[in-house]
PAROTOR-876752 format. One record per atom (N, C-alpha, C, O): residue number from 1; atom name; y, x, z. Coordinates in steps of 0.2 Angstrom, whole numbers, plus 5000, padded with zeros to 4 digits. Example, Ala and Ser with C-alpha at 12.3 -4.5 7.8 and 13.67 -1.06 7.14 Angstrom:
# PAROTOR-876752
<site><nr>1</nr><atom>N</atom><c2>4972</c2><c1>5066</c1><c3>5039</c3></site>
<site><nr>1</nr><atom>CA</atom><c2>4978</c2><c1>5062</c1><c3>5039</c3></site>
<site><nr>1</nr><atom>C</atom><c2>4984</c2><c1>5066</c1><c3>5039</c3></site>
<site><nr>1</nr><atom>O</atom><c2>4983</c2><c1>5071</c1><c3>5042</c3></site>
<site><nr>2</nr><atom>N</atom><c2>4989</c2><c1>5064</c1><c3>5035</c3></site>
<site><nr>2</nr><atom>CA</atom><c2>4995</c2><c1>5068</c1><c3>5036</c3></site>
<site><nr>2</nr><atom>C</atom><c2>5000</c2><c1>5064</c1><c3>5039</c3></site>
<site><nr>2</nr><atom>O</atom><c2>5006</c2><c1>5067</c1><c3>5040</c3></site>
***
This chain:
# PAROTOR-876752
<site><nr>1</nr><atom>N</atom><c2>4994</c2><c1>5004</c1><c3>5000</c3></site>
<site><nr>1</nr><atom>CA</atom><c2>5000</c2><c1>5000</c1><c3>5000</c3></site>
<site><nr>1</nr><atom>C</atom><c2>5006</c2><c1>5004</c1><c3>5000</c3></site>
<site><nr>1</nr><atom>O</atom><c2>5007</c2><c1>5009</c1><c3>5004</c3></site>
<site><nr>2</nr><atom>N</atom><c2>5010</c2><c1>5003</c1><c3>4995</c3></site>
<site><nr>2</nr><atom>CA</atom><c2>5017</c2><c1>5007</c1><c3>4995</c3></site>
<site><nr>2</nr><atom>C</atom><c2>5022</c2><c1>5003</c1><c3>4999</c3></site>
<site><nr>2</nr><atom>O</atom><c2>5022</c2><c1>4997</c1><c3>4999</c3></site>
<site><nr>3</nr><atom>N</atom><c2>5026</c2><c1>5006</c1><c3>5002</c3></site>
<site><nr>3</nr><atom>CA</atom><c2>5032</c2><c1>5003</c1><c3>5006</c3></site>
<site><nr>3</nr><atom>C</atom><c2>5036</c2><c1>5000</c1><c3>5001</c3></site>
<site><nr>3</nr><atom>O</atom><c2>5039</c2><c1>5003</c1><c3>4996</c3></site>
<site><nr>4</nr><atom>N</atom><c2>5038</c2><c1>4993</c1><c3>5002</c3></site>
<site><nr>4</nr><atom>CA</atom><c2>5042</c2><c1>4990</c1><c3>4997</c3></site>
<site><nr>4</nr><atom>C</atom><c2>5048</c2><c1>4986</c1><c3>5001</c3></site>
<site><nr>4</nr><atom>O</atom><c2>5051</c2><c1>4982</c1><c3>4998</c3></site>
<site><nr>5</nr><atom>N</atom><c2>5048</c2><c1>4987</c1><c3>5008</c3></site>
<site><nr>5</nr><atom>CA</atom><c2>5053</c2><c1>4983</c1><c3>5012</c3></site>
<site><nr>5</nr><atom>C</atom><c2>5058</c2><c1>4989</c1><c3>5015</c3></site>
<site><nr>5</nr><atom>O</atom><c2>5055</c2><c1>4993</c1><c3>5018</c3></site>
<site><nr>6</nr><atom>N</atom><c2>5064</c2><c1>4988</c1><c3>5014</c3></site>
<site><nr>6</nr><atom>CA</atom><c2>5069</c2><c1>4992</c1><c3>5017</c3></site>
<site><nr>6</nr><atom>C</atom><c2>5070</c2><c1>4991</c1><c3>5024</c3></site>
<site><nr>6</nr><atom>O</atom><c2>5068</c2><c1>4986</c1><c3>5027</c3></site>
<site><nr>7</nr><atom>N</atom><c2>5075</c2><c1>4995</c1><c3>5027</c3></site>
<site><nr>7</nr><atom>CA</atom><c2>5076</c2><c1>4995</c1><c3>5034</c3></site>
<site><nr>7</nr><atom>C</atom><c2>5079</c2><c1>4988</c1><c3>5037</c3></site>
<site><nr>7</nr><atom>O</atom><c2>5077</c2><c1>4985</c1><c3>5041</c3></site>
<site><nr>8</nr><atom>N</atom><c2>5084</c2><c1>4986</c1><c3>5033</c3></site>
<site><nr>8</nr><atom>CA</atom><c2>5088</c2><c1>4980</c1><c3>5035</c3></site>
<site><nr>8</nr><atom>C</atom><c2>5083</c2><c1>4974</c1><c3>5034</c3></site>
<site><nr>8</nr><atom>O</atom><c2>5082</c2><c1>4970</c1><c3>5039</c3></site>
<site><nr>9</nr><atom>N</atom><c2>5079</c2><c1>4974</c1><c3>5029</c3></site>
<site><nr>9</nr><atom>CA</atom><c2>5074</c2><c1>4968</c1><c3>5028</c3></site>
<site><nr>9</nr><atom>C</atom><c2>5069</c2><c1>4968</c1><c3>5033</c3></site>
<site><nr>9</nr><atom>O</atom><c2>5067</c2><c1>4963</c1><c3>5035</c3></site>
<site><nr>10</nr><atom>N</atom><c2>5067</c2><c1>4974</c1><c3>5035</c3></site>
<site><nr>10</nr><atom>CA</atom><c2>5061</c2><c1>4975</c1><c3>5040</c3></site>
<site><nr>10</nr><atom>C</atom><c2>5064</c2><c1>4973</c1><c3>5047</c3></site>
<site><nr>10</nr><atom>O</atom><c2>5060</c2><c1>4969</c1><c3>5050</c3></site>
<site><nr>11</nr><atom>N</atom><c2>5070</c2><c1>4975</c1><c3>5049</c3></site>
<site><nr>11</nr><atom>CA</atom><c2>5073</c2><c1>4972</c1><c3>5055</c3></site>
<site><nr>11</nr><atom>C</atom><c2>5073</c2><c1>4965</c1><c3>5055</c3></site>
<site><nr>11</nr><atom>O</atom><c2>5072</c2><c1>4961</c1><c3>5060</c3></site>
<site><nr>12</nr><atom>N</atom><c2>5076</c2><c1>4962</c1><c3>5050</c3></site>
<site><nr>12</nr><atom>CA</atom><c2>5077</c2><c1>4955</c1><c3>5049</c3></site>
<site><nr>12</nr><atom>C</atom><c2>5070</c2><c1>4951</c1><c3>5050</c3></site>
<site><nr>12</nr><atom>O</atom><c2>5069</c2><c1>4946</c1><c3>5053</c3></site>
<site><nr>13</nr><atom>N</atom><c2>5065</c2><c1>4954</c1><c3>5046</c3></site>
<site><nr>13</nr><atom>CA</atom><c2>5058</c2><c1>4950</c1><c3>5046</c3></site>
<site><nr>13</nr><atom>C</atom><c2>5055</c2><c1>4951</c1><c3>5053</c3></site>
<site><nr>13</nr><atom>O</atom><c2>5052</c2><c1>4946</c1><c3>5056</c3></site>
<site><nr>14</nr><atom>N</atom><c2>5056</c2><c1>4956</c1><c3>5057</c3></site>
<site><nr>14</nr><atom>CA</atom><c2>5053</c2><c1>4957</c1><c3>5064</c3></site>
<site><nr>14</nr><atom>C</atom><c2>5057</c2><c1>4952</c1><c3>5068</c3></site>
<site><nr>14</nr><atom>O</atom><c2>5053</c2><c1>4949</c1><c3>5072</c3></site>
<site><nr>15</nr><atom>N</atom><c2>5063</c2><c1>4952</c1><c3>5068</c3></site>
<site><nr>15</nr><atom>CA</atom><c2>5067</c2><c1>4947</c1><c3>5072</c3></site>
<site><nr>15</nr><atom>C</atom><c2>5065</c2><c1>4940</c1><c3>5071</c3></site>
<site><nr>15</nr><atom>O</atom><c2>5064</c2><c1>4936</c1><c3>5076</c3></site>
<site><nr>16</nr><atom>N</atom><c2>5065</c2><c1>4938</c1><c3>5065</c3></site>
<site><nr>16</nr><atom>CA</atom><c2>5064</c2><c1>4931</c1><c3>5063</c3></site>
<site><nr>16</nr><atom>C</atom><c2>5057</c2><c1>4929</c1><c3>5065</c3></site>
<site><nr>16</nr><atom>O</atom><c2>5055</c2><c1>4924</c1><c3>5067</c3></site>
<site><nr>17</nr><atom>N</atom><c2>5052</c2><c1>4934</c1><c3>5063</c3></site>
<site><nr>17</nr><atom>CA</atom><c2>5045</c2><c1>4933</c1><c3>5065</c3></site>
<site><nr>17</nr><atom>C</atom><c2>5044</c2><c1>4932</c1><c3>5072</c3></site>
<site><nr>17</nr><atom>O</atom><c2>5041</c2><c1>4927</c1><c3>5075</c3></site>
<site><nr>18</nr><atom>N</atom><c2>5047</c2><c1>4936</c1><c3>5077</c3></site>
<site><nr>18</nr><atom>CA</atom><c2>5046</c2><c1>4935</c1><c3>5084</c3></site>
<site><nr>18</nr><atom>C</atom><c2>5050</c2><c1>4929</c1><c3>5086</c3></site>
<site><nr>18</nr><atom>O</atom><c2>5047</c2><c1>4925</c1><c3>5090</c3></site>
<site><nr>19</nr><atom>N</atom><c2>5055</c2><c1>4927</c1><c3>5083</c3></site>
<site><nr>19</nr><atom>CA</atom><c2>5059</c2><c1>4921</c1><c3>5085</c3></site>
<site><nr>19</nr><atom>C</atom><c2>5054</c2><c1>4915</c1><c3>5084</c3></site>
<site><nr>19</nr><atom>O</atom><c2>5053</c2><c1>4910</c1><c3>5088</c3></site>
<site><nr>20</nr><atom>N</atom><c2>5051</c2><c1>4915</c1><c3>5078</c3></site>
<site><nr>20</nr><atom>CA</atom><c2>5047</c2><c1>4909</c1><c3>5076</c3></site>
<site><nr>20</nr><atom>C</atom><c2>5041</c2><c1>4908</c1><c3>5080</c3></site>
<site><nr>20</nr><atom>O</atom><c2>5039</c2><c1>4903</c1><c3>5083</c3></site>
<site><nr>21</nr><atom>N</atom><c2>5038</c2><c1>4914</c1><c3>5082</c3></site>
<site><nr>21</nr><atom>CA</atom><c2>5032</c2><c1>4914</c1><c3>5086</c3></site>
<site><nr>21</nr><atom>C</atom><c2>5034</c2><c1>4912</c1><c3>5093</c3></site>
<site><nr>21</nr><atom>O</atom><c2>5030</c2><c1>4907</c1><c3>5096</c3></site>
<site><nr>22</nr><atom>N</atom><c2>5039</c2><c1>4914</c1><c3>5096</c3></site>
<site><nr>22</nr><atom>CA</atom><c2>5041</c2><c1>4912</c1><c3>5103</c3></site>
<site><nr>22</nr><atom>C</atom><c2>5043</c2><c1>4905</c1><c3>5103</c3></site>
<site><nr>22</nr><atom>O</atom><c2>5042</c2><c1>4901</c1><c3>5108</c3></site>
<site><nr>23</nr><atom>N</atom><c2>5047</c2><c1>4903</c1><c3>5098</c3></site>
<site><nr>23</nr><atom>CA</atom><c2>5049</c2><c1>4896</c1><c3>5098</c3></site>
<site><nr>23</nr><atom>C</atom><c2>5043</c2><c1>4891</c1><c3>5097</c3></site>
<site><nr>23</nr><atom>O</atom><c2>5043</c2><c1>4885</c1><c3>5100</c3></site>
<site><nr>24</nr><atom>N</atom><c2>5038</c2><c1>4893</c1><c3>5093</c3></site>
<site><nr>24</nr><atom>CA</atom><c2>5032</c2><c1>4889</c1><c3>5093</c3></site>
<site><nr>24</nr><atom>C</atom><c2>5028</c2><c1>4889</c1><c3>5099</c3></site>
<site><nr>24</nr><atom>O</atom><c2>5026</c2><c1>4883</c1><c3>5101</c3></site>
<site><nr>25</nr><atom>N</atom><c2>5027</c2><c1>4894</c1><c3>5103</c3></site>
<site><nr>25</nr><atom>CA</atom><c2>5024</c2><c1>4894</c1><c3>5109</c3></site>
<site><nr>25</nr><atom>C</atom><c2>5027</c2><c1>4890</c1><c3>5114</c3></site>
<site><nr>25</nr><atom>O</atom><c2>5024</c2><c1>4888</c1><c3>5119</c3></site>
<site><nr>26</nr><atom>N</atom><c2>5034</c2><c1>4890</c1><c3>5114</c3></site>
<site><nr>26</nr><atom>CA</atom><c2>5038</c2><c1>4886</c1><c3>5119</c3></site>
<site><nr>26</nr><atom>C</atom><c2>5039</c2><c1>4879</c1><c3>5117</c3></site>
<site><nr>26</nr><atom>O</atom><c2>5043</c2><c1>4875</c1><c3>5120</c3></site>
<site><nr>27</nr><atom>N</atom><c2>5035</c2><c1>4877</c1><c3>5111</c3></site>
<site><nr>27</nr><atom>CA</atom><c2>5035</c2><c1>4870</c1><c3>5109</c3></site>
<site><nr>27</nr><atom>C</atom><c2>5042</c2><c1>4868</c1><c3>5107</c3></site>
<site><nr>27</nr><atom>O</atom><c2>5044</c2><c1>4862</c1><c3>5107</c3></site>
<site><nr>28</nr><atom>N</atom><c2>5046</c2><c1>4872</c1><c3>5104</c3></site>
<site><nr>28</nr><atom>CA</atom><c2>5053</c2><c1>4871</c1><c3>5102</c3></site>
<site><nr>28</nr><atom>C</atom><c2>5053</c2><c1>4869</c1><c3>5095</c3></site>
<site><nr>28</nr><atom>O</atom><c2>5057</c2><c1>4865</c1><c3>5092</c3></site>
<site><nr>29</nr><atom>N</atom><c2>5048</c2><c1>4871</c1><c3>5091</c3></site>
<site><nr>29</nr><atom>CA</atom><c2>5047</c2><c1>4869</c1><c3>5084</c3></site>
<site><nr>29</nr><atom>C</atom><c2>5039</c2><c1>4868</c1><c3>5083</c3></site>
<site><nr>29</nr><atom>O</atom><c2>5035</c2><c1>4869</c1><c3>5088</c3></site>
<site><nr>30</nr><atom>N</atom><c2>5038</c2><c1>4865</c1><c3>5077</c3></site>
<site><nr>30</nr><atom>CA</atom><c2>5031</c2><c1>4863</c1><c3>5076</c3></site>
<site><nr>30</nr><atom>C</atom><c2>5026</c2><c1>4869</c1><c3>5074</c3></site>
<site><nr>30</nr><atom>O</atom><c2>5028</c2><c1>4875</c1><c3>5075</c3></site>
<site><nr>31</nr><atom>N</atom><c2>5020</c2><c1>4867</c1><c3>5073</c3></site>
<site><nr>31</nr><atom>CA</atom><c2>5015</c2><c1>4872</c1><c3>5071</c3></site>
<site><nr>31</nr><atom>C</atom><c2>5017</c2><c1>4876</c1><c3>5065</c3></site>
<site><nr>31</nr><atom>O</atom><c2>5014</c2><c1>4882</c1><c3>5064</c3></site>
<site><nr>32</nr><atom>N</atom><c2>5021</c2><c1>4874</c1><c3>5061</c3></site>
<site><nr>32</nr><atom>CA</atom><c2>5023</c2><c1>4878</c1><c3>5055</c3></site>
<site><nr>32</nr><atom>C</atom><c2>5026</c2><c1>4885</c1><c3>5057</c3></site>
<site><nr>32</nr><atom>O</atom><c2>5027</c2><c1>4889</c1><c3>5053</c3></site>
<site><nr>33</nr><atom>N</atom><c2>5029</c2><c1>4885</c1><c3>5063</c3></site>
<site><nr>33</nr><atom>CA</atom><c2>5032</c2><c1>4891</c1><c3>5066</c3></site>
<site><nr>33</nr><atom>C</atom><c2>5027</c2><c1>4897</c1><c3>5066</c3></site>
<site><nr>33</nr><atom>O</atom><c2>5029</c2><c1>4903</c1><c3>5067</c3></site>
<site><nr>34</nr><atom>N</atom><c2>5020</c2><c1>4896</c1><c3>5066</c3></site>
<site><nr>34</nr><atom>CA</atom><c2>5016</c2><c1>4901</c1><c3>5066</c3></site>
<site><nr>34</nr><atom>C</atom><c2>5016</c2><c1>4905</c1><c3>5060</c3></site>
<site><nr>34</nr><atom>O</atom><c2>5013</c2><c1>4911</c1><c3>5060</c3></site>
<site><nr>35</nr><atom>N</atom><c2>5020</c2><c1>4903</c1><c3>5055</c3></site>
<site><nr>35</nr><atom>CA</atom><c2>5021</c2><c1>4907</c1><c3>5049</c3></site>
<site><nr>35</nr><atom>C</atom><c2>5024</c2><c1>4914</c1><c3>5051</c3></site>
<site><nr>35</nr><atom>O</atom><c2>5025</c2><c1>4919</c1><c3>5047</c3></site>
<site><nr>36</nr><atom>N</atom><c2>5027</c2><c1>4914</c1><c3>5057</c3></site>
<site><nr>36</nr><atom>CA</atom><c2>5031</c2><c1>4919</c1><c3>5060</c3></site>
<site><nr>36</nr><atom>C</atom><c2>5026</c2><c1>4925</c1><c3>5060</c3></site>
<site><nr>36</nr><atom>O</atom><c2>5028</c2><c1>4931</c1><c3>5060</c3></site>
<site><nr>37</nr><atom>N</atom><c2>5019</c2><c1>4924</c1><c3>5061</c3></site>
<site><nr>37</nr><atom>CA</atom><c2>5015</c2><c1>4930</c1><c3>5061</c3></site>
<site><nr>37</nr><atom>C</atom><c2>5015</c2><c1>4934</c1><c3>5055</c3></site>
<site><nr>37</nr><atom>O</atom><c2>5014</c2><c1>4940</c1><c3>5055</c3></site>
<site><nr>38</nr><atom>N</atom><c2>5015</c2><c1>4930</c1><c3>5049</c3></site>
<site><nr>38</nr><atom>CA</atom><c2>5015</c2><c1>4933</c1><c3>5043</c3></site>
<site><nr>38</nr><atom>C</atom><c2>5022</c2><c1>4937</c1><c3>5042</c3></site>
<site><nr>38</nr><atom>O</atom><c2>5022</c2><c1>4943</c1><c3>5039</c3></site>
<site><nr>39</nr><atom>N</atom><c2>5027</c2><c1>4934</c1><c3>5044</c3></site>
<site><nr>39</nr><atom>CA</atom><c2>5034</c2><c1>4937</c1><c3>5043</c3></site>
<site><nr>39</nr><atom>C</atom><c2>5034</c2><c1>4943</c1><c3>5047</c3></site>
<site><nr>39</nr><atom>O</atom><c2>5036</c2><c1>4949</c1><c3>5045</c3></site>
<site><nr>40</nr><atom>N</atom><c2>5031</c2><c1>4943</c1><c3>5053</c3></site>
<site><nr>40</nr><atom>CA</atom><c2>5031</c2><c1>4949</c1><c3>5058</c3></site>
<site><nr>40</nr><atom>C</atom><c2>5027</c2><c1>4954</c1><c3>5055</c3></site>
<site><nr>40</nr><atom>O</atom><c2>5029</c2><c1>4960</c1><c3>5055</c3></site>
<site><nr>41</nr><atom>N</atom><c2>5021</c2><c1>4953</c1><c3>5053</c3></site>
<site><nr>41</nr><atom>CA</atom><c2>5016</c2><c1>4958</c1><c3>5050</c3></site>
<site><nr>41</nr><atom>C</atom><c2>5019</c2><c1>4961</c1><c3>5044</c3></site>
<site><nr>41</nr><atom>O</atom><c2>5019</c2><c1>4967</c1><c3>5043</c3></site>
<site><nr>42</nr><atom>N</atom><c2>5023</c2><c1>4958</c1><c3>5039</c3></site>
<site><nr>42</nr><atom>CA</atom><c2>5026</c2><c1>4961</c1><c3>5034</c3></site>
<site><nr>42</nr><atom>C</atom><c2>5031</c2><c1>4966</c1><c3>5036</c3></site>
<site><nr>42</nr><atom>O</atom><c2>5032</c2><c1>4971</c1><c3>5033</c3></site>
<site><nr>43</nr><atom>N</atom><c2>5035</c2><c1>4964</c1><c3>5041</c3></site>
<site><nr>43</nr><atom>CA</atom><c2>5040</c2><c1>4968</c1><c3>5044</c3></site>
<site><nr>43</nr><atom>C</atom><c2>5037</c2><c1>4974</c1><c3>5047</c3></site>
<site><nr>43</nr><atom>O</atom><c2>5040</c2><c1>4980</c1><c3>5046</c3></site>
<site><nr>44</nr><atom>N</atom><c2>5032</c2><c1>4974</c1><c3>5051</c3></site>
<site><nr>44</nr><atom>CA</atom><c2>5029</c2><c1>4979</c1><c3>5054</c3></site>
<site><nr>44</nr><atom>C</atom><c2>5026</c2><c1>4984</c1><c3>5049</c3></site>
<site><nr>44</nr><atom>O</atom><c2>5026</c2><c1>4990</c1><c3>5050</c3></site>
<site><nr>45</nr><atom>N</atom><c2>5023</c2><c1>4981</c1><c3>5044</c3></site>
<site><nr>45</nr><atom>CA</atom><c2>5019</c2><c1>4986</c1><c3>5039</c3></site>
<site><nr>45</nr><atom>C</atom><c2>5024</c2><c1>4988</c1><c3>5034</c3></site>
<site><nr>45</nr><atom>O</atom><c2>5022</c2><c1>4993</c1><c3>5030</c3></site>
<site><nr>46</nr><atom>N</atom><c2>5030</c2><c1>4986</c1><c3>5033</c3></site>
<site><nr>46</nr><atom>CA</atom><c2>5035</c2><c1>4987</c1><c3>5028</c3></site>
<site><nr>46</nr><atom>C</atom><c2>5032</c2><c1>4986</c1><c3>5021</c3></site>
<site><nr>46</nr><atom>O</atom><c2>5034</c2><c1>4990</c1><c3>5016</c3></site>
<site><nr>47</nr><atom>N</atom><c2>5028</c2><c1>4981</c1><c3>5021</c3></site>
<site><nr>47</nr><atom>CA</atom><c2>5025</c2><c1>4979</c1><c3>5014</c3></site>
<site><nr>47</nr><atom>C</atom><c2>5024</c2><c1>4972</c1><c3>5014</c3></site>
<site><nr>47</nr><atom>O</atom><c2>5022</c2><c1>4968</c1><c3>5018</c3></site>
<site><nr>48</nr><atom>N</atom><c2>5027</c2><c1>4969</c1><c3>5008</c3></site>
<site><nr>48</nr><atom>CA</atom><c2>5026</c2><c1>4962</c1><c3>5006</c3></site>
<site><nr>48</nr><atom>C</atom><c2>5022</c2><c1>4961</c1><c3>5000</c3></site>
<site><nr>48</nr><atom>O</atom><c2>5025</c2><c1>4963</c1><c3>4995</c3></site>
<site><nr>49</nr><atom>N</atom><c2>5016</c2><c1>4958</c1><c3>5000</c3></site>
<site><nr>49</nr><atom>CA</atom><c2>5013</c2><c1>4957</c1><c3>4994</c3></site>
<site><nr>49</nr><atom>C</atom><c2>5016</c2><c1>4953</c1><c3>4989</c3></site>
<site><nr>49</nr><atom>O</atom><c2>5016</c2><c1>4954</c1><c3>4983</c3></site>
<site><nr>50</nr><atom>N</atom><c2>5021</c2><c1>4948</c1><c3>4991</c3></site>
<site><nr>50</nr><atom>CA</atom><c2>5024</c2><c1>4944</c1><c3>4986</c3></site>
<site><nr>50</nr><atom>C</atom><c2>5030</c2><c1>4948</c1><c3>4983</c3></site>
<site><nr>50</nr><atom>O</atom><c2>5031</c2><c1>4947</c1><c3>4977</c3></site>
<site><nr>51</nr><atom>N</atom><c2>5032</c2><c1>4953</c1><c3>4986</c3></site>
<site><nr>51</nr><atom>CA</atom><c2>5037</c2><c1>4958</c1><c3>4983</c3></site>
<site><nr>51</nr><atom>C</atom><c2>5034</c2><c1>4961</c1><c3>4977</c3></site>
<site><nr>51</nr><atom>O</atom><c2>5036</c2><c1>4962</c1><c3>4972</c3></site>
<site><nr>52</nr><atom>N</atom><c2>5027</c2><c1>4963</c1><c3>4978</c3></site>
<site><nr>52</nr><atom>CA</atom><c2>5023</c2><c1>4967</c1><c3>4973</c3></site>
<site><nr>52</nr><atom>C</atom><c2>5022</c2><c1>4963</c1><c3>4967</c3></site>
<site><nr>52</nr><atom>O</atom><c2>5023</c2><c1>4965</c1><c3>4961</c3></site>
<site><nr>53</nr><atom>N</atom><c2>5021</c2><c1>4956</c1><c3>4968</c3></site>
<site><nr>53</nr><atom>CA</atom><c2>5019</c2><c1>4952</c1><c3>4963</c3></site>
<site><nr>53</nr><atom>C</atom><c2>5026</c2><c1>4950</c1><c3>4959</c3></site>
<site><nr>53</nr><atom>O</atom><c2>5026</c2><c1>4950</c1><c3>4953</c3></site>
<site><nr>54</nr><atom>N</atom><c2>5032</c2><c1>4950</c1><c3>4962</c3></site>
<site><nr>54</nr><atom>CA</atom><c2>5038</c2><c1>4949</c1><c3>4959</c3></site>
<site><nr>54</nr><atom>C</atom><c2>5041</c2><c1>4955</c1><c3>4957</c3></site>
<site><nr>54</nr><atom>O</atom><c2>5046</c2><c1>4955</c1><c3>4953</c3></site>
<site><nr>55</nr><atom>N</atom><c2>5039</c2><c1>4961</c1><c3>4958</c3></site>
<site><nr>55</nr><atom>CA</atom><c2>5042</c2><c1>4967</c1><c3>4956</c3></site>
<site><nr>55</nr><atom>C</atom><c2>5048</c2><c1>4969</c1><c3>4960</c3></site>
<site><nr>55</nr><atom>O</atom><c2>5053</c2><c1>4972</c1><c3>4957</c3></site>
<site><nr>56</nr><atom>N</atom><c2>5049</c2><c1>4967</c1><c3>4966</c3></site>
<site><nr>56</nr><atom>CA</atom><c2>5055</c2><c1>4968</c1><c3>4970</c3></site>
<site><nr>56</nr><atom>C</atom><c2>5054</c2><c1>4973</c1><c3>4975</c3></site>
<site><nr>56</nr><atom>O</atom><c2>5048</c2><c1>4974</c1><c3>4978</c3></site>
<site><nr>57</nr><atom>N</atom><c2>5059</c2><c1>4977</c1><c3>4976</c3></site>
<site><nr>57</nr><atom>CA</atom><c2>5059</c2><c1>4982</c1><c3>4982</c3></site>
<site><nr>57</nr><atom>C</atom><c2>5065</c2><c1>4982</c1><c3>4985</c3></site>
<site><nr>57</nr><atom>O</atom><c2>5071</c2><c1>4983</c1><c3>4982</c3></site>
<site><nr>58</nr><atom>N</atom><c2>5065</c2><c1>4981</c1><c3>4992</c3></site>
<site><nr>58</nr><atom>CA</atom><c2>5072</c2><c1>4981</c1><c3>4995</c3></site>
<site><nr>58</nr><atom>C</atom><c2>5073</c2><c1>4988</c1><c3>4999</c3></site>
<site><nr>58</nr><atom>O</atom><c2>5078</c2><c1>4989</c1><c3>5003</c3></site>
<site><nr>59</nr><atom>N</atom><c2>5068</c2><c1>4993</c1><c3>4998</c3></site>
<site><nr>59</nr><atom>CA</atom><c2>5069</c2><c1>4999</c1><c3>5001</c3></site>
<site><nr>59</nr><atom>C</atom><c2>5073</c2><c1>5005</c1><c3>4997</c3></site>
<site><nr>59</nr><atom>O</atom><c2>5073</c2><c1>5010</c1><c3>4999</c3></site>
<site><nr>60</nr><atom>N</atom><c2>5076</c2><c1>5003</c1><c3>4991</c3></site>
<site><nr>60</nr><atom>CA</atom><c2>5079</c2><c1>5007</c1><c3>4987</c3></site>
<site><nr>60</nr><atom>C</atom><c2>5075</c2><c1>5012</c1><c3>4983</c3></site>
<site><nr>60</nr><atom>O</atom><c2>5069</c2><c1>5009</c1><c3>4981</c3></site>
<site><nr>61</nr><atom>N</atom><c2>5077</c2><c1>5018</c1><c3>4981</c3></site>
<site><nr>61</nr><atom>CA</atom><c2>5073</c2><c1>5022</c1><c3>4977</c3></site>
<site><nr>61</nr><atom>C</atom><c2>5067</c2><c1>5024</c1><c3>4980</c3></site>
<site><nr>61</nr><atom>O</atom><c2>5066</c2><c1>5025</c1><c3>4986</c3></site>
<site><nr>62</nr><atom>N</atom><c2>5062</c2><c1>5025</c1><c3>4976</c3></site>
<site><nr>62</nr><atom>CA</atom><c2>5055</c2><c1>5028</c1><c3>4978</c3></site>
<site><nr>62</nr><atom>C</atom><c2>5056</c2><c1>5035</c1><c3>4980</c3></site>
<site><nr>62</nr><atom>O</atom><c2>5058</c2><c1>5039</c1><c3>4977</c3></site>
<site><nr>63</nr><atom>N</atom><c2>5053</c2><c1>5036</c1><c3>4986</c3></site>
<site><nr>63</nr><atom>CA</atom><c2>5054</c2><c1>5043</c1><c3>4989</c3></site>
<site><nr>63</nr><atom>C</atom><c2>5048</c2><c1>5047</c1><c3>4986</c3></site>
<site><nr>63</nr><atom>O</atom><c2>5044</c2><c1>5045</c1><c3>4983</c3></site>
<site><nr>64</nr><atom>N</atom><c2>5049</c2><c1>5054</c1><c3>4987</c3></site>
<site><nr>64</nr><atom>CA</atom><c2>5044</c2><c1>5059</c1><c3>4984</c3></site>
<site><nr>64</nr><atom>C</atom><c2>5037</c2><c1>5057</c1><c3>4987</c3></site>
<site><nr>64</nr><atom>O</atom><c2>5032</c2><c1>5058</c1><c3>4984</c3></site>
<site><nr>65</nr><atom>N</atom><c2>5037</c2><c1>5055</c1><c3>4994</c3></site>
<site><nr>65</nr><atom>CA</atom><c2>5030</c2><c1>5054</c1><c3>4997</c3></site>
<site><nr>65</nr><atom>C</atom><c2>5027</c2><c1>5048</c1><c3>4994</c3></site>
<site><nr>65</nr><atom>O</atom><c2>5021</c2><c1>5047</c1><c3>4993</c3></site>
<site><nr>66</nr><atom>N</atom><c2>5031</c2><c1>5043</c1><c3>4992</c3></site>
<site><nr>66</nr><atom>CA</atom><c2>5029</c2><c1>5037</c1><c3>4989</c3></site>
<site><nr>66</nr><atom>C</atom><c2>5026</c2><c1>5038</c1><c3>4982</c3></site>
<site><nr>66</nr><atom>O</atom><c2>5021</c2><c1>5036</c1><c3>4980</c3></site>
<site><nr>67</nr><atom>N</atom><c2>5029</c2><c1>5043</c1><c3>4978</c3></site>
<site><nr>67</nr><atom>CA</atom><c2>5027</c2><c1>5045</c1><c3>4972</c3></site>
<site><nr>67</nr><atom>C</atom><c2>5020</c2><c1>5048</c1><c3>4972</c3></site>
<site><nr>67</nr><atom>O</atom><c2>5016</c2><c1>5047</c1><c3>4968</c3></site>
<site><nr>68</nr><atom>N</atom><c2>5020</c2><c1>5053</c1><c3>4977</c3></site>
<site><nr>68</nr><atom>CA</atom><c2>5013</c2><c1>5056</c1><c3>4978</c3></site>
<site><nr>68</nr><atom>C</atom><c2>5008</c2><c1>5052</c1><c3>4979</c3></site>
<site><nr>68</nr><atom>O</atom><c2>5002</c2><c1>5052</c1><c3>4977</c3></site>
<site><nr>69</nr><atom>N</atom><c2>5009</c2><c1>5047</c1><c3>4984</c3></site>
<site><nr>69</nr><atom>CA</atom><c2>5004</c2><c1>5042</c1><c3>4986</c3></site>
<site><nr>69</nr><atom>C</atom><c2>5002</c2><c1>5037</c1><c3>4980</c3></site>
<site><nr>69</nr><atom>O</atom><c2>4996</c2><c1>5035</c1><c3>4980</c3></site>
<site><nr>70</nr><atom>N</atom><c2>5006</c2><c1>5036</c1><c3>4976</c3></site>
<site><nr>70</nr><atom>CA</atom><c2>5005</c2><c1>5031</c1><c3>4970</c3></site>
<site><nr>70</nr><atom>C</atom><c2>5002</c2><c1>5035</c1><c3>4964</c3></site>
<site><nr>70</nr><atom>O</atom><c2>4999</c2><c1>5031</c1><c3>4960</c3></site>
<site><nr>71</nr><atom>N</atom><c2>5003</c2><c1>5041</c1><c3>4964</c3></site>
<site><nr>71</nr><atom>CA</atom><c2>5000</c2><c1>5045</c1><c3>4958</c3></site>
<site><nr>71</nr><atom>C</atom><c2>5005</c2><c1>5045</c1><c3>4952</c3></site>
<site><nr>71</nr><atom>O</atom><c2>5003</c2><c1>5047</c1><c3>4947</c3></site>
<site><nr>72</nr><atom>N</atom><c2>5011</c2><c1>5042</c1><c3>4953</c3></site>
<site><nr>72</nr><atom>CA</atom><c2>5016</c2><c1>5042</c1><c3>4948</c3></site>
<site><nr>72</nr><atom>C</atom><c2>5020</c2><c1>5048</c1><c3>4947</c3></site>
<site><nr>72</nr><atom>O</atom><c2>5024</c2><c1>5048</c1><c3>4943</c3></site>
***
């Protein structure tokens, strides 16, 4: 997996994911809030499968380490 989520996007995903999980466990929102697990996971891993499908990268230019790992 190549990193395709930048720092700001990552912080936002972690924050929103935690908020959704906490709000769901506190019964402030419905069961749909468990989607926060996916949002949190993508933030922690710095990888979003949907970004790959859409060809989106929010982390800017590809680093040398990313190029070595991808073989490009």
